[in-house]
Structure formats: C-alpha cells, structure tokens
N, CA, C and O of each residue as an XYZ file, in Angstrom:
700
protein
N       0.845     -1.180      0.000
C       0.000      0.000      0.000
C       0.887      1.239      0.000
O       1.843      1.336      0.770
N       0.556      2.181     -0.874
C       1.298      3.439     -0.877
C       0.304      4.600     -0.887
O      -0.740      4.539     -1.538
N       0.647      5.641     -0.162
C      -0.206      6.827     -0.092
C       0.049      7.669     -1.338
O       1.168      8.121     -1.577
N      -1.004      7.874     -2.126
C      -0.895      8.651     -3.360
C      -1.231     10.119     -3.118
O      -0.656     11.000     -3.757
N      -2.162     10.388     -2.196
C      -2.536     11.757     -1.853
C      -2.714     11.856     -0.340
O      -3.405     11.041      0.271
N      -2.091     12.848      0.244
C      -2.256     13.109      1.672
C      -3.472     14.015      1.885
O      -4.093     14.466      0.922
N      -3.800     14.273      3.124
C      -4.923     15.160      3.445
C      -4.703     16.546      2.848
O      -5.632     17.132      2.292
N      -3.499     17.072      2.954
C      -3.199     18.391      2.402
C      -3.328     18.391      0.886
O      -3.850     19.347      0.312
N      -2.862     17.337      0.232
C      -2.950     17.254     -1.226
C      -4.402     17.123     -1.694
O      -4.770     17.676     -2.731
N      -5.224     16.400     -0.940
C      -6.652     16.305     -1.265
C      -7.295     17.675     -1.146
O      -8.058     18.082     -2.022
N      -6.997     18.383     -0.082
C      -7.557     19.724      0.127
C      -7.162     20.662     -1.010
O      -8.001     21.400     -1.527
N      -5.900     20.635     -1.395
C      -5.428     21.471     -2.499
C      -6.123     21.114     -3.808
O      -6.512     21.995     -4.575
N      -6.277     19.808     -4.059
C      -6.921     19.356     -5.293
C      -8.374     19.820     -5.345
O      -8.843     20.256     -6.396
N      -9.083     19.734     -4.236
C     -10.486     20.155     -4.206
C     -10.617     21.659     -4.368
O     -11.557     22.132     -5.007
N      -9.690     22.416     -3.799
C      -9.701     23.872     -3.982
C      -9.444     24.221     -5.443
O     -10.110     25.091     -6.004
N      -8.477     23.542     -6.060
C      -8.174     23.785     -7.472
C      -9.364     23.420     -8.349
O      -9.712     24.171     -9.260
N      -9.992     22.278     -8.088
C     -11.181     21.868     -8.847
C     -12.277     22.918     -8.710
O     -12.942     23.248     -9.692
N     -12.473     23.445     -7.506
C     -13.493     24.477     -7.266
C     -13.244     25.699     -8.136
O     -14.168     26.221     -8.759
N     -11.996     26.158     -8.179
C     -11.640     27.310     -9.020
C     -11.861     26.994    -10.497
O     -12.384     27.826    -11.238
N     -11.465     25.795    -10.929
C     -11.598     25.419    -12.334
C     -13.068     25.359    -12.755
O     -13.414     25.776    -13.860
N     -13.925     24.845    -11.884
C     -15.361     24.786    -12.204
C     -15.911     26.196    -12.380
O     -16.652     26.467    -13.325
N     -15.548     27.091    -11.469
C     -16.038     28.471    -11.572
C     -15.499     29.171    -12.809
O     -16.216     29.948    -13.438
N     -14.258     28.911    -13.164
C     -13.686     29.513    -14.365
C     -14.366     28.986    -15.626
O     -14.566     29.736    -16.581
N     -14.718     27.716    -15.634
C     -15.340     27.110    -16.816
C     -16.822     27.468    -16.935
O     -17.417     27.302    -17.999
N     -17.411     27.954    -15.855
C     -18.838     28.285    -15.824
C     -19.011     29.705    -15.306
O     -19.304     29.902    -14.127
N     -18.834     30.695    -16.176
C     -18.897     32.088    -15.722
C     -20.243     32.461    -15.091
O     -20.316     33.378    -14.273
N     -21.299     31.753    -15.471
C     -22.617     32.019    -14.894
C     -22.809     31.101    -13.680
O     -23.559     30.127    -13.743
N     -22.131     31.420    -12.586
C     -22.128     30.539    -11.423
C     -23.501     30.381    -10.786
O     -23.701     29.468     -9.985
N     -24.456     31.252    -11.125
C     -25.789     31.118    -10.551
C     -26.568     29.956    -11.173
O     -27.668     29.645    -10.716
N     -26.019     29.310    -12.208
C     -26.682     28.156    -12.826
C     -26.047     26.824    -12.432
O     -26.519     25.771    -12.859
N     -24.980     26.852    -11.620
C     -24.263     25.632    -11.270
C     -24.969     24.890    -10.138
O     -25.404     25.491     -9.156
N     -25.073     23.576    -10.296
C     -25.514     22.685     -9.228
C     -24.514     21.544     -9.152
O     -24.159     20.956    -10.174
N     -24.065     21.233     -7.961
C     -23.104     20.151     -7.732
C     -23.875     18.930     -7.240
O     -24.653     19.033     -6.291
N     -23.670     17.772     -7.874
C     -24.305     16.528     -7.444
C     -23.236     15.469     -7.216
O     -22.494     15.117     -8.134
N     -23.161     14.968     -5.997
C     -22.195     13.934     -5.660
C     -22.772     12.549     -5.839
O     -23.961     12.325     -5.615
N     -21.927     11.623     -6.243
C     -22.313     10.227     -6.399
C     -21.907      9.499     -5.120
O     -20.724      9.465     -4.779
N     -22.886      8.910     -4.402
C     -22.562      8.230     -3.145
C     -21.563      7.104     -3.380
O     -21.572      6.489     -4.446
N     -20.730      6.832     -2.437
C     -20.744      7.389     -1.104
C     -19.762      8.541     -1.003
O     -20.135      9.640     -0.593
N     -18.536      8.307     -1.366
C     -17.515      9.328     -1.152
C     -17.658     10.537     -2.079
O     -17.275     11.646     -1.706
N     -18.191     10.341     -3.256
C     -18.419     11.462     -4.162
C     -19.374     12.485     -3.575
O     -19.247     13.681     -3.837
N     -20.333     12.019     -2.779
C     -21.288     12.933     -2.147
C     -20.582     13.830     -1.128
O     -20.874     15.023     -1.045
N     -19.664     13.265     -0.361
C     -18.908     14.059      0.617
C     -17.964     15.035     -0.081
O     -17.803     16.173      0.360
N     -17.342     14.588     -1.170
C     -16.473     15.481     -1.933
C     -17.280     16.621     -2.548
O     -16.805     17.754     -2.610
N     -18.506     16.324     -3.006
C     -19.371     17.356     -3.586
C     -19.689     18.442     -2.567
O     -19.687     19.628     -2.897
N     -19.958     18.043     -1.339
C     -20.250     19.022     -0.284
C     -19.033     19.917     -0.054
O     -19.172     21.130      0.104
N     -17.859     19.325     -0.036
C     -16.630     20.115      0.160
C     -16.397     21.081     -1.004
O     -16.053     22.244     -0.795
N     -16.586     20.589     -2.223
C     -16.380     21.437     -3.402
C     -17.396     22.570     -3.414
O     -17.032     23.716     -3.675
N     -18.654     22.276     -3.138
C     -19.687     23.315     -3.128
C     -19.390     24.367     -2.060
O     -19.602     25.557     -2.294
N     -18.904     23.945     -0.895
C     -18.556     24.902      0.167
C     -17.404     25.795     -0.275
O     -17.427     27.003     -0.043
N     -16.405     25.207     -0.907
C     -15.266     25.983     -1.400
C     -15.714     26.956     -2.487
O     -15.321     28.123     -2.480
N     -16.530     26.480     -3.415
C     -17.024     27.342     -4.489
C     -17.889     28.473     -3.931
O     -17.810     29.608     -4.401
N     -18.706     28.165     -2.936
C     -19.560     29.188     -2.319
C     -18.723     30.288     -1.698
O     -19.072     31.466     -1.774
N     -17.623     29.901     -1.086
C     -16.721     30.883     -0.480
C     -16.045     31.730     -1.555
O     -15.947     32.949     -1.414
N     -15.585     31.100     -2.614
C     -14.898     31.814     -3.695
C     -15.871     32.745     -4.418
O     -15.538     33.900     -4.684
N     -17.068     32.254     -4.737
C     -18.041     33.021     -5.522
C     -18.860     33.983     -4.667
O     -19.597     34.814     -5.197
N     -18.731     33.873     -3.351
C     -19.493     34.716     -2.414
C     -21.002     34.568     -2.626
O     -21.763     35.529     -2.507
N     -21.407     33.348     -2.941
C     -22.834     33.016     -3.057
C     -22.982     31.514     -2.852
O     -22.048     30.746     -3.085
N     -24.155     31.114     -2.417
C     -24.401     29.701     -2.137
C     -24.494     28.898     -3.435
O     -25.257     29.245     -4.337
N     -23.709     27.822     -3.517
C     -23.758     26.916     -4.661
C     -24.578     25.703     -4.223
O     -24.210     25.032     -3.258
N     -25.686     25.407     -4.914
C     -26.521     24.268     -4.522
C     -25.777     22.946     -4.683
O     -25.031     22.742     -5.641
N     -26.000     22.065     -3.728
C     -25.346     20.758     -3.745
C     -26.361     19.686     -3.374
O     -27.239     19.908     -2.541
N     -26.227     18.522     -4.003
C     -27.115     17.406     -3.713
C     -26.405     16.093     -3.946
O     -25.189     16.047     -4.130
N     -27.190     15.019     -3.935
C     -26.639     13.680     -4.071
C     -27.497     12.906     -5.063
O     -28.724     13.001     -5.038
N     -26.847     12.137     -5.940
C     -27.530     11.386     -6.981
C     -27.232      9.896     -6.831
O     -26.116      9.450     -7.097
N     -28.240      9.129     -6.401
C     -28.062      7.683     -6.275
C     -28.159      7.041     -7.655
O     -29.076      7.331     -8.422
N     -27.207      6.170     -7.960
C     -27.166      5.541     -9.281
C     -27.395      4.039     -9.207
O     -27.328      3.355    -10.227
N     -27.661      3.523     -8.027
C     -27.708      2.078     -7.797
C     -28.546      1.333     -8.833
O     -28.073      0.355     -9.412
N     -29.764      1.766     -9.076
C     -30.659      1.038     -9.978
C     -30.300      1.212    -11.456
O     -30.914      0.587    -12.321
N     -29.318      2.050    -11.742
C     -28.909      2.290    -13.135
C     -27.593      1.586    -13.477
O     -27.110      1.679    -14.606
N     -27.023      0.887    -12.505
C     -25.752      0.201    -12.744
C     -25.956     -1.002    -13.659
O     -27.007     -1.642    -13.628
N     -24.949     -1.303    -14.471
C     -25.058     -2.457    -15.365
C     -24.443     -3.716    -14.762
O     -24.330     -4.741    -15.435
N     -24.044     -3.635    -13.489
C     -23.435     -4.800    -12.832
C     -24.258     -5.288    -11.639
O     -23.727     -5.969    -10.762
N     -25.534     -4.951    -11.597
C     -26.366     -5.328    -10.455
C     -26.402     -6.836    -10.244
O     -26.383     -7.300     -9.104
N     -26.454     -7.600    -11.319
C     -26.524     -9.059    -11.196
C     -25.183     -9.684    -10.835
O     -25.137    -10.843    -10.424
N     -24.100     -8.943    -10.979
C     -22.765     -9.494    -10.744
C     -22.298     -9.331     -9.296
O     -21.302     -9.935     -8.897
N     -23.008     -8.521     -8.510
C     -22.593     -8.228     -7.148
C     -23.747     -8.451     -6.185
O     -24.904     -8.492     -6.604
N     -23.447     -8.595     -4.902
C     -24.536     -8.716     -3.928
C     -25.403     -7.458     -3.943
O     -24.945     -6.397     -4.369
N     -26.652     -7.565     -3.483
C     -27.527     -6.386     -3.469
C     -26.895     -5.225     -2.701
O     -26.232     -5.416     -1.682
N     -27.118     -4.033     -3.216
C     -26.591     -2.820     -2.592
C     -27.753     -2.045     -1.992
O     -28.855     -2.035     -2.541
N     -27.505     -1.407     -0.879
C     -28.585     -0.571     -0.335
C     -28.761      0.672     -1.204
O     -27.788      1.233     -1.708
N     -30.004      1.090     -1.369
C     -30.265      2.315     -2.100
C     -29.867      3.503     -1.238
O     -30.116      3.520     -0.033
N     -29.259      4.472     -1.852
C     -28.876      5.695     -1.155
C     -29.901      6.761     -1.523
O     -30.521      6.682     -2.583
N     -30.083      7.749     -0.667
C     -31.057      8.782     -1.021
C     -30.534      9.676     -2.153
O     -29.341      9.970     -2.233
N     -31.440     10.089     -3.004
C     -31.134     11.115     -3.993
C     -31.711     12.403     -3.447
O     -32.895     12.470     -3.117
N     -30.882     13.421     -3.352
C     -31.369     14.720     -2.872
C     -30.994     15.784     -3.893
O     -29.819     16.094     -4.090
N     -32.004     16.330     -4.529
C     -31.819     17.359     -5.544
C     -32.144     18.699     -4.887
O     -33.201     18.837     -4.271
N     -31.259     19.687     -5.007
C     -31.541     21.008     -4.415
C     -32.852     21.586     -4.954
O     -33.314     21.197     -6.027
N     -33.437     22.501     -4.217
C     -34.727     23.090     -4.603
C     -34.670     23.775     -5.970
O     -35.699     23.921     -6.631
N     -33.491     24.191     -6.394
C     -33.348     24.811     -7.713
C     -33.532     23.797     -8.839
O     -33.691     24.177     -9.999
N     -33.510     22.510     -8.499
C     -33.678     21.454     -9.488
C     -32.483     21.324    -10.407
O     -31.412     21.858    -10.121
N     -32.665     20.604    -11.529
C     -31.569     20.434    -12.491
C     -31.945     20.965    -13.864
O     -31.076     21.135    -14.719
N     -33.223     21.229    -14.086
C     -33.698     21.660    -15.394
C     -32.998     22.947    -15.828
O     -33.077     23.961    -15.134
N     -32.312     22.909    -16.978
C     -31.662     24.085    -17.530
C     -30.448     24.561    -16.758
O     -29.973     25.673    -16.988
N     -29.933     23.745    -15.847
C     -28.789     24.143    -15.021
C     -27.517     23.455    -15.505
O     -27.567     22.475    -16.248
N     -26.383     23.986    -15.071
C     -25.076     23.374    -15.342
C     -24.773     22.436    -14.186
O     -24.454     22.879    -13.083
N     -24.874     21.148    -14.441
C     -24.681     20.138    -13.401
C     -23.230     19.668    -13.415
O     -22.675     19.365    -14.471
N     -22.631     19.612    -12.242
C     -21.296     19.035    -12.100
C     -21.444     17.787    -11.247
O     -21.729     17.866    -10.052
N     -21.245     16.624    -11.878
C     -21.236     15.358    -11.143
C     -19.881     15.209    -10.477
O     -18.853     15.528    -11.073
N     -19.878     14.722     -9.239
C     -18.627     14.555     -8.502
C     -18.508     13.103     -8.059
O     -19.425     12.554     -7.448
N     -17.367     12.483     -8.374
C     -17.079     11.127     -7.915
C     -15.658     11.083     -7.380
O     -14.838     11.951     -7.680
N     -15.380     10.066     -6.588
C     -14.049      9.981     -5.991
C     -13.017      9.435     -6.973
O     -11.951     10.030     -7.134
N     -13.312      8.313     -7.632
C     -12.362      7.696     -8.557
C     -13.052      7.432     -9.891
O     -14.114      6.810     -9.935
N     -12.452      7.902    -10.966
C     -12.924      7.594    -12.312
C     -12.074      6.443    -12.828
O     -10.850      6.546    -12.917
N     -12.743      5.345    -13.166
C     -12.034      4.149    -13.594
C     -12.583      3.722    -14.959
O     -12.125      4.231    -15.982
N     -13.527      2.823    -14.998
C     -14.042      2.309    -16.277
C     -14.979      3.287    -16.975
O     -15.108      3.255    -18.199
N     -15.629      4.152    -16.212
C     -16.606      5.080    -16.770
C     -18.035      4.583    -16.601
O     -18.980      5.307    -16.914
N     -18.207      3.365    -16.112
C     -19.545      2.779    -15.994
C     -20.389      3.461    -14.908
O     -21.605      3.576    -15.054
N     -19.758      3.906    -13.834
C     -20.494      4.628    -12.789
C     -21.052      5.929    -13.353
O     -22.190      6.297    -13.059
N     -20.270      6.614    -14.148
C     -20.714      7.886    -14.716
C     -21.811      7.657    -15.746
O     -22.742      8.458    -15.834
N     -21.725      6.584    -16.524
C     -22.805      6.246    -17.452
C     -24.100      6.038    -16.682
O     -25.156      6.507    -17.107
N     -24.028      5.336    -15.548
C     -25.211      5.129    -14.713
C     -25.724      6.456    -14.154
O     -26.933      6.668    -14.058
N     -24.805      7.343    -13.789
C     -25.200      8.659    -13.257
C     -25.920      9.475    -14.334
O     -26.893     10.167    -14.035
N     -25.458      9.401    -15.560
C     -26.119     10.119    -16.653
C     -27.531      9.579    -16.880
O     -28.459     10.345    -17.139
N     -27.689      8.256    -16.782
C     -29.022      7.655    -16.907
C     -29.937      8.123    -15.776
O     -31.092      8.479    -16.013
N     -29.417      8.120    -14.547
C     -30.209      8.555    -13.390
C     -30.593     10.026    -13.524
O     -31.723     10.409    -13.222
N     -29.663     10.832    -13.970
C     -29.908     12.262    -14.150
C     -30.996     12.499    -15.192
O     -31.845     13.373    -15.021
N     -30.970     11.721    -16.269
C     -31.956     11.853    -17.328
C     -33.374     11.555    -16.867
O     -34.331     12.063    -17.451
N     -33.523     10.747    -15.835
C     -34.851     10.455    -15.296
C     -35.402     11.608    -14.462
O     -36.609     11.697    -14.241
N     -34.527     12.479    -14.006
C     -34.941     13.582    -13.129
C     -35.292     14.827    -13.937
O     -36.233     15.544    -13.599
N     -34.545     15.081    -14.992
C     -34.779     16.286    -15.777
C     -33.751     16.434    -16.874
O     -33.001     15.507    -17.180
N     -33.730     17.624    -17.465
C     -32.805     17.886    -18.568
C     -31.932     19.089    -18.225
O     -32.354     20.235    -18.378
N     -30.712     18.821    -17.759
C     -29.810     19.927    -17.464
C     -29.349     20.626    -18.737
O     -29.447     20.074    -19.833
N     -28.851     21.837    -18.579
C     -28.270     22.571    -19.706
C     -26.975     21.908    -20.134
O     -26.766     21.649    -21.319
N     -26.092     21.629    -19.157
C     -24.839     20.909    -19.403
C     -24.586     19.951    -18.247
O     -25.114     20.125    -17.149
N     -23.775     18.946    -18.512
C     -23.317     18.025    -17.465
C     -21.808     17.939    -17.578
O     -21.263     17.647    -18.642
N     -21.145     18.198    -16.465
C     -19.691     18.113    -16.398
C     -19.318     17.121    -15.305
O     -20.144     16.778    -14.460
N     -18.080     16.667    -15.327
C     -17.635     15.660    -14.366
C     -16.377     16.116    -13.655
O     -15.414     16.560    -14.280
N     -16.405     15.996    -12.334
C     -15.221     16.246    -11.507
C     -14.897     14.955    -10.766
O     -15.779     14.329    -10.179
N     -13.634     14.565    -10.797
C     -13.188     13.362    -10.094
C     -11.933     13.695     -9.302
O     -11.034     14.372     -9.802
N     -11.877     13.221     -8.081
C     -10.674     13.438     -7.281
C      -9.498     12.709     -7.919
O      -8.394     13.248     -7.998
N      -9.742     11.472     -8.379
C      -8.683     10.661     -8.977
C      -9.171     10.081    -10.305
O     -10.276      9.546    -10.388
N      -8.345     10.191    -11.332
C      -8.588      9.507    -12.597
C      -7.488      8.478    -12.748
O      -6.317      8.832    -12.885
N      -7.857      7.199    -12.724
C      -6.848      6.143    -12.792
C      -6.748      5.488    -14.150
O      -5.983      4.539    -14.324
N      -7.521      5.986    -15.135
C      -7.433      5.417    -16.475
C      -8.238      4.137    -16.605
O      -9.130      3.876    -15.797
N      -7.927      3.338    -17.621
C      -8.570      2.049    -17.895
C     -10.037      2.193    -18.282
O     -10.868      1.384    -17.869
N     -10.363      3.209    -19.068
C     -11.736      3.472    -19.460
C     -12.287      2.364    -20.335
O     -11.591      1.852    -21.212
N     -13.535      1.992    -20.098
C     -14.263      1.034    -20.930
C     -15.323      1.731    -21.772
O     -15.865      1.145    -22.709
N     -15.617      2.980    -21.438
C     -16.605      3.776    -22.158
C     -15.973      5.120    -22.517
O     -15.020      5.542    -21.862
N     -16.481      5.794    -23.538
C     -15.883      7.070    -23.946
C     -16.315      8.214    -23.021
O     -17.086      9.091    -23.410
N     -15.805      8.179    -21.807
C     -16.148      9.173    -20.790
C     -14.839      9.731    -20.239
O     -13.887      8.992    -19.988
N     -14.812     11.061    -20.053
C     -13.626     11.678    -19.449
C     -14.075     12.739    -18.460
O     -15.172     13.287    -18.565
N     -13.212     13.014    -17.505
C     -13.522     14.034    -16.505
C     -13.128     15.410    -17.023
O     -12.103     15.566    -17.687
N     -13.952     16.401    -16.714
C     -13.641     17.788    -17.055
C     -12.684     18.392    -16.040
O     -11.885     19.268    -16.371
N     -12.771     17.919    -14.799
C     -11.951     18.447    -13.700
C     -11.404     17.258    -12.921
O     -12.169     16.417    -12.449
N     -10.074     17.184    -12.784
C      -9.428     16.052    -12.127
C      -8.470     16.563    -11.060
O      -7.668     17.466    -11.301
N      -8.568     15.971     -9.884
C      -7.638     16.319     -8.812
C      -6.250     15.763     -9.079
O      -5.253     16.473     -8.945
N      -6.184     14.470     -9.463
C      -4.897     13.824     -9.707
C      -5.090     12.661    -10.668
O      -5.977     11.829    -10.476
N      -4.263     12.606    -11.697
C      -4.211     11.441    -12.578
C      -3.247     10.442    -11.961
O      -2.081     10.758    -11.728
N      -3.733      9.237    -11.696
C      -2.904      8.194    -11.097
C      -2.872      6.983    -12.023
O      -3.768      6.141    -11.967
N      -1.864      6.886    -12.865
C      -1.768      5.700    -13.703
C      -1.578      4.462    -12.817
O      -0.663      4.415    -11.995
N      -2.435      3.479    -12.990
C      -2.367      2.262    -12.189
C      -2.489      1.067    -13.115
O      -2.870      1.199    -14.278
N      -2.162     -0.092    -12.587
C      -2.418     -1.317    -13.340
C      -3.800     -1.818    -12.954
O      -4.363     -1.399    -11.942
N      -4.334     -2.701    -13.753
C      -5.661     -3.238    -13.451
C      -5.632     -4.173    -12.246
O      -6.682     -4.535    -11.715
N      -4.449     -4.559    -11.817
C      -4.339     -5.417    -10.631
C      -4.259     -4.602     -9.341
O      -4.203     -5.170     -8.250
N      -4.255     -3.297     -9.459
C      -4.224     -2.436     -8.285
C      -5.603     -1.838     -8.051
O      -6.437     -1.792     -8.955
N      -5.829     -1.381     -6.819
C      -7.058     -0.641     -6.534
C      -6.697      0.672     -5.867
O      -5.704      0.774     -5.147
N      -7.519      1.665     -6.120
C      -7.334      2.991     -5.539
C      -8.425      3.174     -4.501
O      -9.611      3.084     -4.818
N      -8.032      3.431     -3.265
C      -8.980      3.616     -2.166
C      -8.912      5.055     -1.682
O      -7.847      5.563     -1.331
N     -10.076      5.701     -1.671
C     -10.174      7.062     -1.157
C     -10.743      6.979      0.245
O     -11.822      6.426      0.458
N     -10.014      7.528      1.196
C     -10.470      7.587      2.588
C     -10.789      9.047      2.900
O      -9.977      9.940      2.656
N     -11.982      9.273      3.444
C     -12.405     10.628      3.805
C     -12.753     10.695      5.276
O     -13.287      9.742      5.845
N     -12.448     11.817      5.883
C     -12.686     12.018      7.310
C     -14.121     11.715      7.690
O     -14.369     11.122      8.740
N     -15.077     12.113      6.852
C     -16.491     11.934      7.167
C     -16.877     10.465      7.346
O     -17.827     10.160      8.067
N     -16.155      9.561      6.702
C     -16.482      8.133      6.746
C     -15.403      7.333      7.469
O     -15.697      6.475      8.301
N     -14.143      7.634      7.135
C     -13.020      6.808      7.569
C     -12.170      7.432      8.674
O     -11.280      6.776      9.216
N     -12.437      8.688      9.009
C     -11.651      9.352     10.057
C     -10.336      9.915      9.582
O      -9.587     10.475     10.382
N     -10.028      9.784      8.297
C      -8.765     10.300      7.752
C      -8.966     10.640      6.286
O      -9.739      9.985      5.587
N      -8.266     11.667      5.828
C      -8.261     12.013      4.404
C      -6.977     11.489      3.788
O      -5.886     11.928      4.151
N      -7.099     10.553      2.858
C      -5.952     10.096      2.081
C      -6.415      9.206      0.950
O      -7.492      8.613      1.007
N      -5.587      9.119     -0.081
C      -5.832      8.216     -1.193
C      -4.666      7.243     -1.217
O      -3.504      7.650     -1.203
N      -4.984      5.950     -1.253
C      -3.936      4.931     -1.263
C      -4.100      4.034     -2.480
O      -5.206      3.840     -2.984
N      -2.986      3.495     -2.939
C      -2.980      2.495     -4.002
C      -2.586      1.179     -3.359
O      -1.572      1.080     -2.668
N      -3.419      0.163     -3.602
C      -3.175     -1.161     -3.031
C      -3.009     -2.179     -4.149
O      -3.680     -2.104     -5.178
N      -2.103     -3.133     -3.933
C      -1.958     -4.248     -4.867
C      -2.943     -5.330     -4.443
O      -3.041     -5.677     -3.266
N      -3.669     -5.853     -5.422
C      -4.657     -6.902     -5.112
C      -4.029     -8.263     -5.085
O      -4.715     -9.255     -4.840
C-alpha cells in the first residue's frame, strides 16, 4: 500500500477543482453540484462549500443515487439504495457538475447520466473526479481532475475521507 494523496494534497486538489469549475462556468448562478454516493457525495459538499466561499454566493449541492442504473447489479450482492437529494433549484436548464471519488471504467458515470436523465434535462453536465486512474471502458472523461494516477488493473485505488473513515488520504493497493 502506498499513499498517493495526503490530506493536504486532497484539500489542495479540491480547492483547485473548485476554481476550475467556476472559471469554466462564468454564470455561477446556474451551477448545481451533485455527488455520487458514497464518497463522491462528501467530496461534492466540500467542493460546493469551497465554491460558495470563492463566488461569495451559495452553490446548490445534492446527491444522486445511481444504484438502480448500474449495469453490474446481477454481478454483485444487493446494494442498499442511497437517497437522492436534488436542491430546490432542481436540475432543469442548469449546469450540473457530477462529482465522484475515482474515475475508472466510466460505468459509474454512465449510470449517473441515466439517473440524471430520469430527473430532468440539465443545460450541461460536467464531471469532476478526485482521482482519474485510467482504464476506461466507455468514452467518458472528466472535465476536472484532482490527480491522474496511472495504475495497473491489478491495483485498486482507495479514497479515505474524514467523514467516513476518520482520515483524508488516497492509497494504491496491490490486489
């Protein structure tokens, strides 16, 4: 196991992502941040708080459960459904930024796009990921990335967050 990102590096990456999102979306009053459970939801809250401070206005944040849209439901044990919470501003005609912890095959994001489509029609959809480890199986890429971590398919990337694990760090483990 090796530590790829420390708590300070995670904080810096999230601050940089926050600035990049605001720079890419000059109309910050149309931005809504949606985190993908579990860790993506916590990262979304952090990014929205940072953006709110930078923009001097509240950035709406919510959570988008993708469980029923996954294409691997039959391959894994049943998963508990997580709540979907959409801010009162909704998603219709808004610039949505999906937030996930690790971008790997792209299948989670495909499921998130399907789930989002059932709720409404955003103006744009962008993707922020704390870690992009490559190995894409679908033509999906992140618009905002904290750190690109080239890994082998025999390794796994684990994101630990204070809200869940009591510590902020990203580790690479050999399987």
